[in-house]
C-alpha positions as CSV (number, residue, x, y, z in Angstrom):
1,M,-0.2,-0.1,0.1
2,R,1.3,3.5,-1.1
3,T,0.8,6.0,1.7
4,V,1.6,9.8,1.4
5,F,2.2,12.0,4.4
6,S,0.9,15.3,3.4
7,N,1.2,18.8,5.0
8,A,4.4,17.8,6.7
9,R,7.4,19.7,7.9
10,L,10.0,17.4,6.6
11,I,13.3,17.3,8.7
12,D,15.9,16.0,6.5
13,P,19.3,15.4,8.2
14,E,21.1,14.1,4.9
15,A,20.1,17.4,3.1
16,G,20.3,19.7,6.3
17,T,16.8,21.0,5.4
18,D,13.7,21.8,7.3
19,S,10.8,22.5,4.9
20,A,7.1,22.1,4.2
21,G,6.4,19.0,1.8
22,W,5.1,15.6,1.5
23,L,6.5,12.1,1.7
24,L,5.5,9.1,-0.3
25,T,6.1,5.6,1.2
26,G,5.3,1.9,-0.2
27,G,6.6,-1.5,0.3
28,G,8.4,-0.5,3.6
29,T,10.5,2.2,1.9
30,V,10.6,5.8,1.1
31,L,9.2,6.1,-2.6
32,D,9.5,10.1,-3.1
33,K,9.2,13.3,-1.5
34,G,8.4,17.0,-2.6
35,H,7.0,20.2,-2.0
36,D,4.4,20.6,-4.7
37,A,1.0,18.7,-4.9
38,P,1.2,15.2,-3.4
39,P,0.7,12.3,-5.8
40,D,-2.5,10.0,-5.6
41,C,-2.1,6.9,-3.4
42,D,-4.1,4.5,-1.3
43,Q,-3.8,6.2,1.9
44,V,-3.1,9.9,3.0
45,I,-2.0,10.9,6.5
46,D,-2.4,14.5,7.0
47,C,0.4,15.6,9.3
48,K,-1.3,19.1,9.9
49,G,2.1,21.0,9.9
50,A,3.8,18.5,12.3
51,C,7.6,17.6,11.7
52,L,8.2,14.2,10.0
53,A,11.7,13.0,10.4
54,P,13.6,9.7,10.1
55,G,13.0,7.5,13.1
56,I,15.7,7.8,15.9
57,V,18.6,5.4,15.9
58,D,19.5,4.9,19.6
59,I,23.1,3.6,20.3
60,G,23.6,2.2,23.7
61,V,20.2,1.1,24.9
62,K,20.2,-1.4,27.9
63,V,17.4,-4.1,27.6
64,C,17.8,-6.2,30.7
65,E,17.0,-9.8,29.0
66,P,18.7,-12.1,29.9
67,G,19.0,-11.8,33.7
68,E,16.8,-8.9,34.7
69,R,13.6,-8.9,33.1
70,H,12.0,-7.3,36.0
71,K,13.9,-4.1,35.0
72,E,13.1,-4.1,31.3
73,S,12.1,-6.6,28.7
74,F,12.3,-6.4,25.0
75,R,8.6,-5.9,25.0
76,S,8.6,-2.9,27.3
77,A,11.5,-1.5,25.9
78,G,10.2,-1.7,22.3
79,L,6.9,-0.1,23.3
80,A,9.0,2.7,25.1
81,A,11.1,3.2,22.1
82,A,8.1,3.3,19.7
83,A,6.3,6.0,22.0
84,G,9.6,8.0,22.0
85,G,10.1,7.9,18.2
86,V,13.0,5.5,18.2
87,T,12.6,3.0,15.5
88,T,15.9,1.2,16.1
89,M,17.5,0.2,19.3
90,V,21.4,-0.6,19.3
91,I,21.5,-2.5,22.5
92,R,24.4,-2.9,25.0
93,P,25.8,-6.3,26.0
94,D,25.8,-5.7,29.7
95,T,23.2,-8.2,30.8
96,L,23.4,-11.2,32.9
97,P,25.1,-13.1,31.2
98,A,26.8,-10.7,29.1
99,I,26.2,-11.1,25.4
100,D,29.5,-12.6,24.7
101,T,28.9,-15.8,22.6
102,P,26.8,-16.3,19.4
103,E,24.4,-18.5,21.4
104,V,23.3,-15.7,23.7
105,L,23.4,-13.3,20.8
106,E,21.2,-15.5,18.8
107,F,18.8,-15.7,21.8
108,V,18.7,-11.8,22.2
109,S,18.0,-11.6,18.6
110,R,15.2,-14.1,18.5
111,R,13.4,-12.6,21.6
112,A,13.7,-9.2,20.1
113,R,12.1,-10.3,16.7
114,E,9.2,-12.1,18.5
115,V,8.2,-9.1,20.8
116,S,9.8,-5.8,19.9
117,P,7.8,-3.5,17.5
118,V,11.0,-1.6,16.5
119,R,14.4,-2.9,15.0
120,I,16.9,-4.4,17.5
121,K,20.5,-4.2,16.6
122,P,22.7,-6.0,19.2
123,M,26.3,-5.2,20.3
124,A,28.5,-7.8,21.7
125,A,31.1,-7.7,24.5
126,L,34.6,-7.1,23.5
127,T,36.1,-9.4,26.2
128,K,34.6,-12.4,27.7
129,G,32.2,-11.8,30.7
130,R,33.4,-8.1,30.1
131,A,36.1,-9.0,32.5
132,G,38.8,-7.4,30.5
133,R,41.1,-10.6,30.3
134,E,40.4,-12.3,27.0
135,M,38.7,-11.2,23.9
136,V,35.6,-12.8,22.5
137,E,35.1,-14.6,19.3
138,I,34.6,-11.4,17.2
139,G,34.4,-13.2,13.9
140,F,31.6,-15.5,15.1
141,L,29.7,-12.9,16.6
142,L,30.0,-10.6,13.7
143,D,28.5,-13.6,11.7
144,A,25.7,-13.8,14.2
145,G,24.7,-10.2,13.8
146,A,26.8,-8.1,16.1
147,V,27.1,-4.5,15.0
148,A,29.8,-3.4,17.3
149,F,31.8,-4.7,20.4
150,T,31.9,-3.0,23.8
151,D,32.5,-3.7,27.2
152,G,30.4,-1.0,28.3
153,D,31.3,1.1,31.5
154,H,33.7,-1.7,32.3
155,V,36.9,-0.2,31.1
156,V,39.5,-2.7,29.8
157,T,42.4,-1.8,32.0
158,D,45.2,-4.0,30.4
159,S,46.3,-2.2,27.4
160,K,47.8,-5.2,25.9
161,V,44.4,-7.0,26.2
162,L,42.8,-4.0,24.4
163,S,45.3,-3.6,21.7
164,R,45.0,-7.2,20.8
165,A,41.3,-7.2,20.7
166,M,41.5,-4.0,18.7
167,S,43.9,-5.5,16.3
168,Y,41.7,-8.4,15.6
169,A,38.6,-6.3,15.1
170,R,40.5,-4.1,12.7
171,S,41.2,-7.2,10.7
172,L,37.7,-8.0,10.4
173,G,36.5,-4.5,10.0
174,A,34.5,-4.4,13.2
175,L,33.6,-1.5,15.2
176,V,35.0,-1.1,18.8
177,M,32.8,1.0,21.3
178,A,34.8,2.1,24.2
179,H,33.9,4.1,27.6
180,P,36.7,6.8,27.9
181,Q,37.5,7.0,31.4
182,D,40.5,6.3,33.8
183,P,39.2,3.3,35.7
184,G,41.5,4.3,38.8
185,L,40.4,7.7,39.2
186,S,36.7,7.1,38.3
187,A,36.4,4.0,40.8
188,G,33.6,4.5,43.3
189,A,32.8,8.1,42.2
190,A,29.4,9.3,42.5
191,A,29.9,13.1,41.2
192,T,32.4,15.3,39.3
193,S,35.0,16.9,41.4
194,G,34.6,20.5,42.4
195,K,32.9,22.7,44.9
196,F,29.4,21.0,44.7
197,A,30.9,17.5,45.2
198,S,32.9,18.8,48.2
199,L,29.9,20.6,49.8
200,R,27.8,17.4,49.4
201,G,30.7,15.3,50.7
202,L,30.4,13.0,47.6
203,P,33.1,10.8,46.3
204,S,34.2,12.4,43.2
205,V,36.2,11.8,39.9
206,P,38.2,14.9,38.0
207,A,36.9,15.6,34.6
208,L,40.6,15.1,33.5
209,A,40.2,11.3,34.1
210,E,38.0,11.2,30.9
211,R,40.6,12.8,28.8
212,M,43.3,10.5,30.2
213,G,41.1,7.5,29.3
214,F,40.3,8.8,25.8
215,D,44.1,9.7,25.4
216,R,45.0,6.1,26.1
217,D,42.4,4.8,23.7
218,M,43.6,7.1,21.0
219,G,47.1,6.0,21.2
220,L,45.7,2.4,20.8
221,V,43.8,3.4,17.8
222,E,47.0,4.9,16.1
223,L,48.7,1.7,16.9
224,T,45.9,-0.7,15.5
225,G,43.9,1.4,13.2
226,V,40.7,0.1,14.5
227,R,37.4,1.7,13.8
228,Y,36.5,3.5,17.3
229,H,33.5,5.1,18.9
230,A,33.5,6.7,22.2
231,D,30.2,5.8,23.7
232,Q,30.0,9.2,25.8
233,I,32.3,12.5,25.7
234,T,31.2,14.5,28.5
235,T,33.9,17.0,29.4
236,A,35.1,20.0,27.6
237,R,38.5,18.9,28.2
238,A,38.2,15.9,26.2
239,L,37.0,17.7,23.1
240,P,40.5,19.0,21.7
241,A,41.7,15.4,21.7
242,L,38.7,14.4,19.9
243,D,39.3,17.2,17.3
244,R,42.9,16.1,17.1
245,A,42.0,12.6,16.4
246,K,39.7,13.3,13.5
247,A,42.2,15.8,12.1
248,N,44.8,13.2,12.0
249,G,42.7,10.9,10.1
250,R,41.6,8.4,12.7
251,D,38.5,6.5,12.2
252,V,36.9,7.8,15.3
253,T,33.4,9.1,16.3
254,A,32.0,10.1,19.5
255,G,28.7,10.1,21.3
256,V,27.0,12.0,24.1
257,S,24.1,11.2,26.4
258,I,21.0,13.4,26.3
259,H,21.4,13.8,30.0
260,H,24.8,15.5,29.8
261,L,23.5,17.8,27.1
262,T,20.5,19.0,29.2
263,L,21.5,18.6,33.0
264,N,24.4,19.5,35.0
265,E,25.9,18.7,38.4
266,F,23.6,21.1,40.3
267,D,20.5,19.3,39.1
268,V,21.6,16.5,41.6
269,G,20.5,19.1,44.4
270,D,19.8,17.3,47.8
271,Y,21.0,13.9,46.6
272,R,18.5,13.0,44.2
273,T,19.5,9.5,43.0
274,F,17.5,9.7,39.7
275,F,20.1,12.0,38.5
276,K,22.9,9.8,39.2
277,V,24.2,8.6,35.9
278,K,27.6,7.4,34.6
279,P,29.7,9.3,34.0
280,P,28.3,11.8,36.6
281,L,26.7,14.9,35.5
282,R,29.2,17.7,34.7
283,A,29.7,21.3,35.2
284,E,27.5,23.9,33.2
285,T,30.6,25.1,31.2
286,D,30.9,21.3,30.2
287,R,27.3,21.0,29.1
288,V,27.5,24.1,26.9
289,A,30.8,23.0,25.4
290,L,29.1,19.7,24.6
291,V,26.2,21.4,23.1
292,D,28.3,23.4,20.8
293,A,30.3,20.3,19.8
294,V,27.0,18.6,18.7
295,A,26.1,21.5,16.5
296,S,29.4,21.9,14.9
297,G,29.6,18.1,14.2
298,L,32.5,17.4,16.3
299,I,30.5,15.0,18.5
300,D,28.6,12.9,16.1
301,V,25.9,11.1,18.0
302,I,23.3,11.7,20.7
303,S,21.9,8.7,22.5
304,S,19.6,8.0,25.3
305,M,22.0,5.7,27.4
306,H,18.7,4.1,28.5
307,T,19.7,2.3,31.8
308,P,16.8,0.9,33.7
309,Q,17.0,0.5,37.5
310,D,14.5,-0.5,39.8
311,E,13.2,1.3,42.8
312,E,15.3,-0.6,45.4
313,S,18.6,0.3,43.6
314,K,17.7,3.8,43.5
315,R,16.2,4.4,46.8
316,L,19.4,4.2,48.6
317,P,22.0,6.9,49.9
318,Y,23.3,8.8,46.9
319,E,26.9,7.1,46.8
320,E,25.3,3.7,47.2
321,A,22.4,4.0,44.6
322,A,22.8,2.5,41.1
323,S,23.8,4.6,38.2
324,G,21.6,5.3,35.2
325,A,18.3,6.7,33.9
326,V,15.6,5.5,31.5
327,A,15.4,7.7,28.5
328,L,13.8,6.2,25.4
329,E,10.7,8.1,25.9
330,T,12.3,11.4,26.9
331,L,14.9,11.5,24.4
332,L,12.9,13.5,22.0
333,P,11.5,16.0,24.2
334,A,14.6,16.5,26.1
335,A,16.4,17.2,22.7
336,M,13.6,19.8,22.1
337,R,15.2,21.9,25.1
338,L,18.2,22.5,22.8
339,Y,16.2,23.3,19.9
340,H,13.9,25.7,21.8
341,A,17.0,27.4,23.2
342,G,18.2,28.2,19.7
343,A,21.4,26.1,20.4
344,I,20.8,23.4,17.7
345,T,18.6,23.2,14.6
346,L,16.2,20.4,14.0
347,P,18.3,19.0,11.1
348,Q,21.5,19.2,13.1
349,L,19.7,17.3,16.0
350,W,18.4,14.6,13.6
351,R,21.9,14.3,12.1
352,A,23.0,13.3,15.6
353,L,19.9,11.2,16.5
354,A,19.5,9.3,13.2
355,L,21.8,9.9,10.2
356,N,25.2,9.6,12.0
357,P,24.5,6.6,14.2
358,S,23.1,4.8,10.9
359,T,26.1,5.7,9.0
360,R,28.6,4.6,11.6
361,L,27.0,1.2,12.0
362,G,26.4,0.7,8.1
363,L,22.6,0.9,8.4
364,P,20.4,2.2,5.7
365,T,18.2,4.1,8.2
366,G,18.3,7.7,9.4
367,R,17.3,9.2,6.0
368,L,14.4,10.4,3.9
369,A,15.8,9.4,0.6
370,R,14.6,7.2,-2.1
371,G,15.0,3.6,-1.1
372,A,15.6,4.3,2.5
373,P,13.5,2.2,5.1
374,A,10.3,4.2,5.9
375,D,11.1,4.3,9.6
376,L,9.6,7.5,10.4
377,V,8.5,9.8,13.5
378,L,5.8,12.4,13.3
379,F,6.1,14.7,16.3
380,D,4.9,18.3,17.3
381,P,8.1,20.1,18.7
382,D,6.0,22.7,20.6
383,A,3.5,20.6,22.6
384,P,3.7,21.1,26.1
385,F,3.4,18.5,28.8
386,V,4.4,17.6,32.4
387,L,6.3,14.3,32.6
388,D,4.6,11.7,34.8
389,R,7.1,8.8,35.3
390,F,4.4,6.3,36.1
391,A,3.0,6.9,32.6
392,L,6.1,5.8,30.9
393,K,5.9,2.6,29.2
394,S,9.4,1.3,30.6
395,K,9.2,-1.2,33.6
396,S,11.7,0.9,35.5
397,K,10.5,4.5,36.0
398,N,14.0,6.1,37.1
399,T,13.8,9.2,35.1
400,P,15.5,12.5,36.2
401,F,12.6,14.4,34.2
402,D,9.8,13.3,36.6
403,G,7.4,16.3,37.0
404,A,9.4,18.3,34.6
405,R,7.7,20.7,32.1
406,M,8.7,19.7,28.6
407,E,7.9,20.1,25.1
408,G,7.8,18.0,22.1
409,R,5.3,15.1,21.7
410,V,5.4,12.2,19.4
411,L,2.3,11.8,17.4
412,G,3.3,8.6,15.5
413,T,6.0,6.1,14.7
414,W,6.4,4.0,11.8
415,V,8.8,1.0,11.2
416,A,9.0,-0.2,7.5
417,G,5.9,1.7,6.8
418,T,4.0,0.1,9.5
419,R,2.5,2.2,12.4
420,V,3.8,1.1,15.8
421,H,2.7,4.1,17.8
422,G,0.0,6.6,17.7
423,G,-3.2,6.7,15.6
424,D,-6.6,5.5,16.5
């Protein structure tokens, strides 16, 4: 069936345009788009001037299957993703057990196909059990469908082990995703070093620990030539090193979480554990520098870093509470804060939310071009609402935006031309 989305505000990150027009889909793909009278078709969806953009491709989502289904399942995460305009979840391997064998990866992929309304692309661990001692069978895991390899926030401390894994990944063309952080300095930290952490008496980590970890990784990238992606760059101090690596021709990209773009260390207030994330929230000067880096293209990807935690692990003293926040449903409205502040345009946002992550992973998504998958999100960037965490579709409700006044509501989400959220 051919469907035309008429009277839409087309957000095209590939062309860098934000303009009125129509989009024609059929057979699960984009067939055409234009700005004149729309063509005849089987179904017309009147967008009523709302924004129509490629579906969000979210790198670094934690789905707690296997091991912790009470926190999040593929079904609940898929429904949350669809409600948030996320059409592809690139999931982390930090499950119980870790996704470090083809058998576990195949189980995860099968479960996702059975119950998730959105696309699932799994990453695999870089070392067995994410223990940092022995690399996984990268070739077999690639054949089983792994799109990248990462130990998540378990930094591989042994540089020889990491260099061997990177060399092997390079020989197979695999992407390695790392968490740039000096593990010694960051161990046990709950906040970023500074006056705020001192006044609150919280164990802290200096911002320089991120650059130190990144510099170590860049040395190994230079040694091995591996394709490398930093999951989160969160400090201004690391940005010059990232810029140098790109200028020197390294195959390096970087991401940042939406929380580090929209919140700072003072939001923790009086030990509010829903604001405890990893790395910890940074200074306002860091946040502003990160926003500028996304706008300029220095930072390539914005992600939710969706990390479900149950009430028992969050209702603890701040330094004992688990790190992480759910964000699949709040990613888009939180990103609208940057748009409404005039810091980033919608095409720039969707370049980081959809086009760049797709390009980095070799996926055809993230575009409105002919032949691209009809993975779409229709949203009103100006629709105001107050977030109620108990209305979220995620099983866990640990969002820092509970009770916050936000703008930006998803009106509909389509995966391969099939509506998976919104409508009657």
